[in-house]
N, C-alpha and C positions, 0 to 999 in steps of 0.2 A: 529602666524597662522601656523597650520599644513600643511603638503604637500597636504593632502586630501582637506582641505579648500581652498588652493590656486588653485587646479585643478577645484574645483566646482565653485569658484568665477569667474574664467575665462569664464565660460559658462553661468552665471546668471547675471541678472541685480542687482544693489545694493539693491533694495527692495526685490527681490527674495532671495538674499543671506542672508539678515537680517532675513527673515522669516524662511529660512532653519536653521540658527543658533538658533533662538528662539525655533523652533520645537525640535531640539536636546537637548536643555536645559530642555525641559519638559520631556525628556526621560532619565533622570539621570540614569547613569549606563548601559544603553542599547547601547549607541553609540559604545563602544568597541566591543560588541558582534555583532552588525549589521555589522560593517566594517570588522570584522574578519571572517565572514561567507564565506564559499567556497562551493557553491552548487555543482559544479562538483565533489568535493571530496566525496560527499554522494553517488556518482554513478549515473547511468542513468536508471537503471532497478528498477521499483517499482511495488508492488503487489496491490497498491491502486490507485484510480484515481488521476490524477495530473491536476490541473487547474492553469493557469497563467493569471492574469489580468494585462495588461501592458500599461502604459501611453506612447503614441507615442512620446511625447516631454520630456520624462524622461532623465535628464542629469546625474543622479546618477547611475541608471541601464539602460543603453541605450537599446532601442527596438531591435536593431540588435543583441546585445549580448544575450538578452533574447530569441529571436527567434532561434538563433544558439543552445542555450542550449535546448530549447523545441524540436527542431528537433531530438536531440539525445535521448530524453526521450522515454523509452518504458514503457507503463502502460496499464492496461486493458481499461481504458478510459482516454483520454487526450484532452485538449482543451486550446487554447490560444486565449484570447480576447483582441484585441487592443482597447484602449480608446483614440479616436482621440482628440488631443489637450491637453491631460492630461500629467502632469509631474509625479514626484515620489510620490506625495501625492494624487493620484487619488481618493481614498476613501473620502477625505475631499473636494476636489475641483470639482469632477465629481460624486457626491454621487449617483444620480439616475442611471447613466450608470453602475456604479459598482454593485449596487443592482440588476439591470436587468441581468448583466452577471452572478452573483452568482446564481440567480434564474434559469437561463438557464443551468448553470453547474449542479445544483442539480437535475434538471429534467433528466439528463443523468445517474444518479446513481440509479439503480433499488431499493435498500433497502430504499431510501428516498421516493420513490413513492408508497409505500404500503399503 
């Protein structure tokens, strides 16, 4: 078991951890990319809109860290939408709320509303 798996297992139930592992098995080849991402290394100033949809119960990318990152972001339009009770896989577990957030985000972008 990797160090990452040990940290995640400590925060999840046995069933949740199994689901997490199965999810990553379906993403063959992506896990190393996902875990090596360093969003702050991209900088905090963007010329495009930035939208973050964040599960409040996410134990992989915790909500506090996401909020800290978001506060530093400078963008022409930015919005962070917390999805109450959702974890890391909010698009799968809280699909309706995520779709609603995306629609609301897109309404903020002028070129999308033509």
